[in-house]
C-alpha positions in Angstrom: 204.1 -248.7 68.5 203.4 -245.0 68.0 201.7 -242.5 65.6 203.1 -239.3 65.0 200.9 -236.1 64.3 202.4 -234.0 61.5 201.2 -230.6 63.5 202.2 -231.4 66.8 205.9 -232.4 65.1 208.4 -229.9 65.0 207.7 -227.9 68.1 211.4 -227.6 69.9 211.4 -229.4 73.1 207.6 -231.1 72.9 207.1 -234.9 72.6 203.7 -236.6 71.8 202.6 -240.1 70.8 199.0 -241.7 69.7 200.3 -245.0 71.0 198.6 -248.5 69.9 198.6 -251.6 71.4 202.4 -252.8 70.6 205.5 -253.2 72.4 204.5 -253.8 75.6 204.4 -257.0 78.0 200.7 -258.3 78.5 199.4 -261.3 77.1 196.3 -262.8 76.1 193.3 -260.3 74.8 195.1 -257.5 76.9 198.6 -258.5 74.2 200.4 -256.3 74.7 201.4 -252.4 75.2 197.8 -252.2 77.8 198.2 -249.0 79.3 194.5 -248.9 81.1 194.4 -248.8 85.1 190.9 -249.8 85.4 191.4 -252.5 83.4 191.6 -256.3 84.6 195.0 -257.3 83.0 197.4 -258.0 85.7 199.2 -254.5 87.5 202.7 -255.0 87.4 202.4 -255.4 83.5 200.4 -252.0 83.3 202.7 -250.2 85.2 205.8 -252.0 82.7 203.8 -250.9 79.8 203.5 -247.3 81.5 206.8 -246.7 82.1 207.9 -248.4 78.6 205.4 -245.1 77.1 207.3 -242.8 79.8 210.9 -243.7 78.6 209.6 -243.1 75.0 208.7 -239.4 76.2 212.0 -239.2 78.1 210.3 -239.0 81.5 210.0 -241.2 84.5 207.2 -243.6 84.8 206.6 -241.0 88.1 205.7 -238.5 85.3 203.1 -240.0 83.1 199.8 -239.2 84.8 196.3 -239.9 82.9 192.9 -239.3 84.9 190.4 -241.3 86.1 188.2 -241.0 83.2 184.4 -240.5 83.1 183.0 -239.3 79.6 182.8 -235.6 81.1 183.3 -232.5 79.7 185.6 -231.3 82.2 189.6 -230.4 82.1 191.4 -229.9 84.8 195.0 -227.9 84.8 197.8 -229.7 86.5 201.4 -229.0 87.8 202.4 -232.0 89.6 201.9 -236.1 89.1 199.7 -238.3 91.2 201.0 -241.9 91.5 199.3 -244.7 89.6 197.5 -246.1 92.9 195.3 -243.1 93.2 197.1 -241.1 95.6 200.7 -239.0 96.1 201.0 -237.0 99.4 197.5 -234.7 99.2 197.1 -235.6 95.4 194.5 -237.5 94.3 193.8 -239.5 90.7 190.4 -237.0 89.3 187.4 -238.1 88.1 187.2 -236.3 84.4 188.7 -236.3 80.9 190.9 -233.9 80.4 194.3 -232.5 81.3 196.1 -229.5 80.8 199.5 -228.3 81.6 203.0 -226.0 81.3 205.0 -227.8 83.8 208.0 -229.3 81.9 208.6 -233.2 82.4 205.0 -233.4 83.1 203.4 -235.8 80.9 199.8 -236.0 80.2 198.0 -238.8 79.0 194.5 -240.0 77.8 193.3 -243.8 77.9 190.9 -244.4 74.7 189.7 -247.9 72.9 187.5 -246.0 70.2 186.8 -242.9 71.7 188.9 -240.3 70.3 191.8 -238.8 71.9 193.1 -235.4 71.2 196.8 -234.2 71.9 197.4 -230.4 72.3 200.3 -227.4 72.4 200.8 -223.8 72.1 204.3 -224.0 71.2 204.8 -220.1 71.9 203.5 -220.5 75.5 204.6 -224.1 76.4 201.4 -225.3 77.0 199.8 -228.8 76.1 196.6 -230.6 76.6 195.2 -234.0 76.1 191.6 -235.2 75.8 189.5 -238.3 76.2 186.6 -237.2 73.7 183.8 -239.7 73.6 180.4 -238.0 72.0 179.7 -237.7 75.4 182.5 -235.6 76.2 182.7 -233.9 72.6 179.1 -232.8 72.7 179.1 -231.4 76.2 182.3 -229.5 75.5 185.3 -231.4 76.5 187.1 -229.7 73.8 186.0 -226.4 74.3 187.3 -226.5 78.5 190.7 -228.0 77.3 191.0 -224.4 74.8 189.4 -222.5 78.1 191.9 -224.0 80.3 195.1 -223.8 78.4 193.9 -219.9 77.1 193.8 -219.5 81.2 197.9 -220.2 81.9 198.9 -218.3 78.6 198.2 -219.8 75.3 196.4 -218.2 72.6 193.8 -220.0 70.1 195.6 -218.9 67.1 199.0 -220.6 68.3 197.2 -223.9 69.3 197.7 -227.2 67.4 195.4 -230.1 68.1 195.1 -233.4 66.3 192.6 -235.8 66.9 194.2 -239.7 67.1 192.6 -242.7 66.2 189.5 -243.9 66.9 186.6 -245.5 65.6 185.5 -244.8 62.0 182.2 -243.9 60.6 182.4 -247.4 58.8 181.8 -249.1 61.7 180.5 -246.2 64.3 176.3 -247.8 64.1 174.1 -245.6 66.2 170.6 -245.4 67.2 168.3 -242.7 65.8 167.8 -241.6 69.9 171.9 -241.0 69.7 171.1 -238.9 66.3 168.3 -236.5 67.9 170.9 -235.7 70.9 173.7 -234.0 68.5 170.7 -232.4 66.2 168.7 -231.0 69.5 172.2 -229.2 69.9 172.7 -227.9 66.6 170.9 -229.0 63.6 174.1 -228.7 61.5 175.4 -231.8 63.1 173.4 -234.1 60.6 176.5 -234.1 58.2 178.2 -236.1 61.1 175.5 -238.9 60.6 175.5 -241.7 57.4 173.5 -244.1 56.6 175.7 -247.0 54.2 173.3 -248.8 51.7 172.3 -251.7 53.2 172.7 -250.4 56.8 169.8 -250.2 59.6 171.0 -248.2 61.6 172.7 -244.5 61.3 176.7 -244.4 61.6 178.5 -241.5 63.3 181.6 -239.6 62.3 183.5 -239.2 65.9 186.9 -237.9 64.4 184.8 -235.1 62.3 182.7 -234.3 64.7 185.7 -233.7 67.3 187.4 -231.7 64.8 184.6 -229.3 63.9 184.3 -228.9 67.9 188.1 -228.0 67.8 187.6 -225.4 64.9 184.0 -224.1 66.7 186.4 -223.4 69.5 188.4 -221.4 67.5 191.4 -223.5 66.5 192.7 -223.0 63.1 195.6 -225.6 63.6 193.4 -228.9 63.9 194.0 -231.9 62.0 192.7 -236.3 61.9 195.0 -239.2 62.0 192.5 -241.3 60.1 193.0 -244.4 61.9 189.9 -246.8 62.8 190.6 -248.9 66.6 188.0 -251.4 65.3 189.5 -252.3 61.8 193.2 -252.4 63.1 193.0 -255.0 65.0 196.9 -255.8 65.2 197.7 -251.9 66.0 194.7 -250.9 68.5 192.4 -251.8 70.7 188.7 -251.5 70.4 185.6 -252.2 72.9 183.5 -252.6 70.1 185.2 -255.3 68.8 185.7 -256.9 72.4 182.0 -257.0 72.8 182.0 -258.2 69.0 184.5 -261.1 70.2 182.0 -261.5 73.2 185.6 -261.0 75.1 185.1 -260.1 79.0 187.4 -257.0 79.0 189.9 -255.2 76.8 192.9 -253.2 76.4 193.3 -249.5 76.9 195.7 -247.2 74.2 197.4 -244.2 75.8 197.9 -241.0 73.6 200.4 -238.4 76.0 202.2 -235.3 75.4 204.9 -233.9 77.1 207.4 -230.2 77.4 210.7 -231.4 77.4 
């Protein structure tokens, strides 16, 4: 049902999980732990799936929150939940791609289906973060913004642990020359994240390695990767690209979440 990151474990009071596609109630193309509020799955099934994730983390379902993701480079410091429908009192589900908190019992999550989820914690300061790092957000600086926001509420870069979770692998992630040029314009050294396998017509991109590089460039010394490919591990993860290959009209989303107990 979930994968744990070695460098996020063993920090008293902090729970996390990179949850896959198993252990839920959804059916069909969403089987079974689809946590995507924006999917076309049955809303009650999605709510039940998210409640199961919250329960695994030891919190009420209302305490598990995730933003309305838009492939931005922005993170938000949060200290209270919003409801799944978008509103709870004056709190509206924000449109951005990362959350940071130091509020105990507030579980922050990110949805993915090939993009890279990244979870953060500073156990000394009691500050956590979660980011959705698609290629646009990663090159735009979403991971840098998480680190900046965490430090603004007491974290220190040398004390932050971060893990890049399951995502599409470079063996699968075929991209165009225009995509590659975008990264090279940002920094010529980004060439090392592109490969052209024998017989391939296009170059392939290593999103996870690039995300780890951005974490290290932001000043983190504790940055790791879980090298699971969401596309090839069909029985474990949802994948947008796989859904396209199979000509499906929609796809499930897995959640990666973290909480201070």
